[in-house]
Each structure stands twice: as C-alpha cells, then as structure tokens.
C-alpha positions in Angstrom: -31.1 -1.4 34.3 -30.4 -3.6 37.3 -30.1 -0.8 39.4 -33.5 0.7 38.8 -36.7 -0.4 40.5 -38.9 -1.6 37.7 -42.3 -1.4 39.5 -43.8 1.3 37.4 -46.8 1.3 35.6 -47.2 0.5 32.0 -50.5 0.6 30.1 -50.8 -1.5 27.0 -53.8 -1.2 24.3 -53.8 -3.8 21.9 -54.5 -7.2 20.7 -55.1 -10.6 22.4 -54.7 -14.0 20.0 -54.4 -17.6 20.0 -51.3 -18.2 17.9 -51.8 -21.6 15.8 -48.3 -22.3 14.7 -47.0 -24.4 12.3 -42.9 -25.5 11.7 -41.9 -25.6 7.9 -38.8 -26.0 6.1 -39.6 -22.5 4.8 -42.3 -19.9 4.1 -44.5 -21.3 1.4 -44.5 -19.3 -1.7 -48.1 -18.0 -2.9 -50.0 -20.9 -4.4 -47.5 -23.3 -2.8 -48.4 -26.2 -0.6 -45.8 -27.9 1.7 -45.5 -30.7 4.1 -44.8 -28.5 7.7 -43.9 -30.5 10.9 -44.7 -29.5 14.5 -47.7 -27.9 15.5 -48.6 -25.9 18.6 -50.8 -23.5 20.4 -49.7 -20.6 21.9 -51.1 -17.2 23.7 -50.0 -14.7 21.5 -51.4 -11.3 20.0 -49.2 -8.3 19.7 -50.9 -6.6 22.7 -51.1 -9.5 25.0 -47.5 -10.3 24.3 -46.1 -6.9 25.0 -48.3 -7.0 28.1 -46.7 -10.3 29.4 -43.2 -8.9 28.2 -43.5 -6.0 30.7 -44.8 -8.2 33.3 -41.6 -10.7 33.5 -39.4 -7.9 33.1 -40.7 -6.9 36.5 -43.2 -3.8 35.4 -46.6 -3.1 36.8 -48.6 -3.7 33.6 -52.1 -3.7 32.9 -54.1 -4.3 29.3 -57.1 -2.6 27.6 -58.3 -5.4 25.1 -61.2 -7.8 24.2 -61.4 -11.2 24.1 -64.6 -13.8 22.6 -66.9 -15.7 25.1 -65.3 -18.7 24.1 -62.4 -21.5 25.3 -59.8 -19.4 23.7 -61.0 -16.3 25.4 -60.9 -18.3 28.8 -57.6 -19.4 28.3 -56.0 -16.3 27.3 -57.3 -14.3 30.0 -56.1 -17.3 32.5 -52.9 -16.9 30.8 -52.2 -12.8 31.0 -53.5 -13.2 35.0 -50.9 -16.2 35.5 -48.4 -13.5 34.2 -49.3 -10.7 36.4 -51.0 -8.6 34.1 -54.0 -6.2 35.4 -57.0 -7.7 33.1 -59.8 -5.5 34.6 -60.0 -3.9 31.3 -59.7 -6.8 29.1 -63.4 -7.2 28.2 -65.1 -10.4 27.0 -67.6 -10.0 23.9 -69.8 -12.3 22.5 -70.3 -10.6 19.4 -66.9 -12.3 17.9 -64.8 -15.0 18.3 -61.2 -14.4 20.3 -58.6 -13.4 17.5 -56.3 -16.1 15.8 -53.3 -16.0 14.3 -52.2 -18.4 11.7 -48.1 -18.6 11.7 -45.9 -20.8 9.6 -42.1 -20.8 11.2 -39.1 -21.6 9.0 -35.8 -23.8 9.9 -34.2 -20.3 9.8 -36.5 -18.7 12.7 -38.5 -16.4 10.0 -42.3 -16.4 10.3 -45.1 -15.7 8.2 -48.2 -14.7 9.8 -52.0 -14.2 9.1 -54.4 -12.8 11.8 -58.4 -13.3 11.8 -58.8 -10.0 14.7 -62.3 -11.4 15.7 -62.9 -9.9 19.0 -59.9 -7.4 18.7 -62.1 -5.6 16.2 -64.7 -4.7 18.6 -62.1 -2.9 20.9 -63.8 0.7 20.4 -62.5 4.2 21.7 -65.2 3.7 24.4 -63.6 1.3 25.9 -60.2 3.4 25.9 -62.5 6.2 27.6 -63.6 3.7 30.5 -59.7 3.1 31.0 -59.0 6.8 31.3 -58.1 6.7 35.1 -55.8 4.0 34.6 -54.0 5.7 31.3 -53.5 8.9 33.3 -51.8 7.4 36.2 -48.9 5.6 33.6 -45.8 6.7 32.6 -45.7 5.0 29.7 -48.6 3.6 27.2 -47.8 0.8 24.3 -50.3 1.0 21.3 -50.2 -1.7 18.1 -52.5 -1.7 15.1 -54.1 -5.1 15.4 -57.0 -3.1 16.9 -59.4 -0.3 15.0 -57.4 2.8 14.1 -60.3 5.2 16.0 -59.1 3.2 19.0 -55.8 3.9 18.7 -56.1 7.4 18.0 -58.3 8.0 20.9 -55.6 6.5 23.3 -53.1 8.6 21.8 -55.2 11.7 22.3 -55.6 11.0 26.1 -52.2 10.3 26.6 -51.3 13.5 25.5 -53.7 15.2 27.6 -52.3 13.3 30.5 -49.0 13.8 29.6 -48.3 9.9 29.4 -45.1 8.6 27.1 -46.3 6.9 24.1 -44.9 4.0 22.2 -46.4 3.0 18.8 -45.3 -0.4 17.3 -46.8 0.7 14.0 -47.7 -3.2 13.1 -49.4 -4.1 10.8 -48.9 -0.8 8.8 -52.5 0.3 7.2 -53.0 1.1 3.8 -53.8 4.5 4.7 -52.2 6.4 7.8 -54.7 8.6 9.3 -53.7 12.1 10.5 -52.4 12.1 13.9 -51.0 8.4 14.0 -47.5 9.1 14.3 -47.9 11.9 16.7 -46.1 9.6 19.4 -43.2 10.2 21.4 -41.4 6.7 20.1 -42.1 5.1 17.2 -40.7 1.4 16.9 -40.8 0.1 13.4 -38.6 -2.8 11.7 -37.3 -1.8 8.5 -40.2 -3.4 6.6 -42.8 -1.4 8.5 -40.6 2.1 8.1 -40.8 1.6 4.1 -44.4 1.1 4.6 -45.0 4.2 6.6 -42.9 6.5 4.3 -44.6 4.9 1.1 -40.9 4.2 -0.5 -38.3 1.9 -0.9 -35.9 2.4 1.7 -33.2 0.3 0.1 -29.9 2.0 -0.1 -31.0 4.7 2.8 -29.5 4.9 6.2 -31.0 4.5 9.5 -30.1 8.0 9.8 -31.9 8.9 6.9 -34.9 7.0 7.4 -35.4 7.7 11.1 -35.2 11.5 10.1 -37.9 10.9 7.9 -40.2 9.3 10.4 -39.4 12.2 12.5 -40.4 14.6 10.3 -43.5 12.5 9.7 -44.6 13.6 13.5 -42.3 10.8 15.9 -40.5 12.6 18.4 -38.1 10.0 18.7 -37.5 6.8 16.5 -36.1 3.3 17.3 -35.6 1.0 14.3 -35.9 -2.5 15.0 -32.7 -4.1 12.5 -33.2 -7.6 13.6 -29.6 -9.2 13.2 -28.2 -5.8 13.2 -29.7 -4.5 16.1 -31.2 -1.3 16.8 -31.1 2.6 15.7 -31.8 5.1 18.2 -32.8 8.9 16.8 -34.0 11.7 18.6 -33.1 15.4 19.0 -29.8 15.1 20.2 -28.9 11.7 19.7 -28.1 9.2 16.6 -26.9 6.1 18.2 -26.6 2.3 16.7 -27.2 -0.5 19.7 -25.4 -3.9 18.1 -27.3 -6.8 18.3 -26.9 -10.1 20.6 -25.6 -13.3 18.8 -28.2 -16.1 19.6 -29.4 -19.3 18.1 -32.5 -18.4 16.6 -35.4 -20.7 17.1 -38.6 -18.7 16.3 -38.6 -14.9 15.9 -42.3 -14.7 16.7 -42.7 -11.9 19.4 -39.2 -10.3 19.5 -40.2 -7.4 18.2 -43.0 -7.2 20.8 -40.2 -8.1 23.5 -38.4 -5.4 22.3 -40.8 -2.6 22.5 -42.0 -3.9 25.8 -38.7 -4.0 27.4 -38.1 -0.4 26.1 -41.0 0.5 27.8 -39.9 -0.8 30.9 -36.6 1.1 30.3 -38.2 4.5 29.8 -40.9 4.0 32.5 -38.3 3.8 34.8 -36.6 7.3 33.7 -33.8 5.4 31.4 -32.5 7.4 28.8 -33.7 5.9 25.1 -30.5 4.7 24.0 -29.8 2.8 27.4 -33.4 1.4 27.1 -32.8 0.1 23.8 -29.9 -1.8 24.9 -32.3 -3.7 27.5 -34.7 -4.1 24.6 -32.2 -5.7 22.2 -31.3 -8.3 25.0 -35.1 -8.8 25.5 -35.9 -9.6 21.7 -32.7 -11.4 21.4 -33.4 -13.8 24.0 -37.0 -14.2 22.7 -35.7 -15.3 19.4 -34.0 -18.5 21.1 -37.2 -19.9 22.4 -40.4 -21.3 20.4 -43.7 -19.5 20.4 -45.1 -15.9 21.3 -45.4 -15.9 25.2 -43.3 -18.8 26.0 -40.2 -17.7 24.9 -40.6 -14.2 26.6 -37.6 -13.9 28.9 -37.5 -13.0 32.6 -35.5 -9.6 33.9 -33.1 -12.0 35.4 -32.6 -13.7 32.0 -32.0 -10.2 30.5 -29.6 -8.7 32.6 -27.7 -12.4 32.6 -27.1 -11.6 28.8 -26.1 -7.9 29.3 -23.7 -8.7 31.9 -22.1 -11.4 29.7 -22.1 -9.1 26.9 -19.8 -6.4 28.8 -17.5 -8.9 29.6 
C-alpha cells in the first residue's frame, strides 16, 4: 500500500452524530442501572467517521450528510473540515437537531450504542441528486444505513449509472430489506449483521458459507469483519482469510468504520480486495487502541508502521 498514491476521490454518504460516551465496568442488562465512570463527548456518526478515517489515510474525500442548526452541528462541521473532508454537501437543516449517539463502553472495550438520528433522517434522495456530479467523479462511494433507505438506494442507483464502485456497510440492519439494497460491489458486515441480513442464525457456519449466501443475495464481493479473528474476503475467484492484528483494546467504537474507510482507500487506489482488507485490518485494530470514535482513527503512517512491524 505504501507505494500507491492515496490522493484518490472517495465519496461517503452517511450520518453525522455527536457521541455521548460513558465508561462502565460492563454493558448494563435490560432494566439495570449501573454506576459508570468517565464521560466524554466525541464527534461521530458512521458516515462522518468513515470520511475522517479516509482523509487521515490520505484520500481526497467528500461527505454528503446533514447536521442541525445547533451547536453540535457547527462543531461537527468544523471537525470534518479540520480533517480535510469536503463538506460542501453537508447541509444544515433547521427541521431537526443534529444526530446524537448514546454509547456505553465496557472495561473490555465492547460497546452498546443507541442513536437518535435527528438531522440524519432529513437526508433525502434529492441531496444525492444535487451531489451527482461529485459522485460521478468518485472512484469509490461508501454508504451505511443510519440515513433513510430511499436515500441509500438513490445513491446506489446513481453509482451504478456512473460506474462507481460501491461499498455498503450494512449497519444498522433494517427489519425489512428493500429490493436492490445488497446490489453492491462490496458488502462489509460483521457477523451479527450478516445473520440479520440472512434472517438466520449463522452459528456453526463457516465464513465461506456465510459470504456465499450474501453474494447470492446480490453482493458481488463480501468482506466479513470478524473482530479479533480478522476478516474474510470472498469474491468470484477469491476466498481469503486475513488475520487480525493484536492490540490492547480500549474502545472498539468506530473500528468497523475505520476498516471500511481503509478498504475504500485501497480500492480507490486500484489495490486487490484481499490486499485492501489487510490495510483495513490494520486501520481497524489501531482504532481499538484509542478512546472515542474520530479521535482514535489512525493516520496512514501509523497503519503502514503496524503493517511493517507485522511483516518482520
């Protein structure tokens, strides 16, 4: 990866949230109240996280999203701009407050998240139409499911029209999957999301079996995010397990976003999917070693240093 020019165009369509994060000994059970510890506020949202992650990895990246006309919205926009993200299509709406995510992080680094979408719910297909020229110029477009599904489907439709490679991070998985949602070039679920997409218990199934079922639903390639087990890549002629990197886990928030963004950076630079997944695994691992979503996202130099040390 280090020999490839990272200055490539990536378009992200997705959510922009303010994360309210509480540390706790463990994730509370339903109906339970526990005493937590440290409280922090971090910029987040899957779309914003992926845009910032791609920018830190050296890519030219733009974001299509919405924030509220409030202090959180102004702060979130400023953070994106400081990271080098093109925000011309991050619209401000007075119709709703900026999105907020309530996050509990356990001592083991696991998290539980509840999102109030706010302005993210106002991102409409018309917003995608207005950004069509930018989308047409991109090499890769990333989308997730924290914005309305008609908007996601419109982005996928226009990306296919313009021959832009699409990456869908299918989170959160909707109860009903609309037709065409999985008609993407690359699908990047974790194991829980894969089970929800397939409406079945995947326990006991191999990654190969799970990925094949997802490809049968429309995805041309699948990259399963397996956490501490790494990732599994499945495309027409490839079935490849990519090992994980060992790090001290502090907070896994945004690790999946960093993975997907790094995968897009590799693909936009013309790297084979398995090689891009190795780059993505390193980015995701480093994100787990820091606290908070965007503050923990690694730079390209940090990712390449981890890859170099792992190769020794």
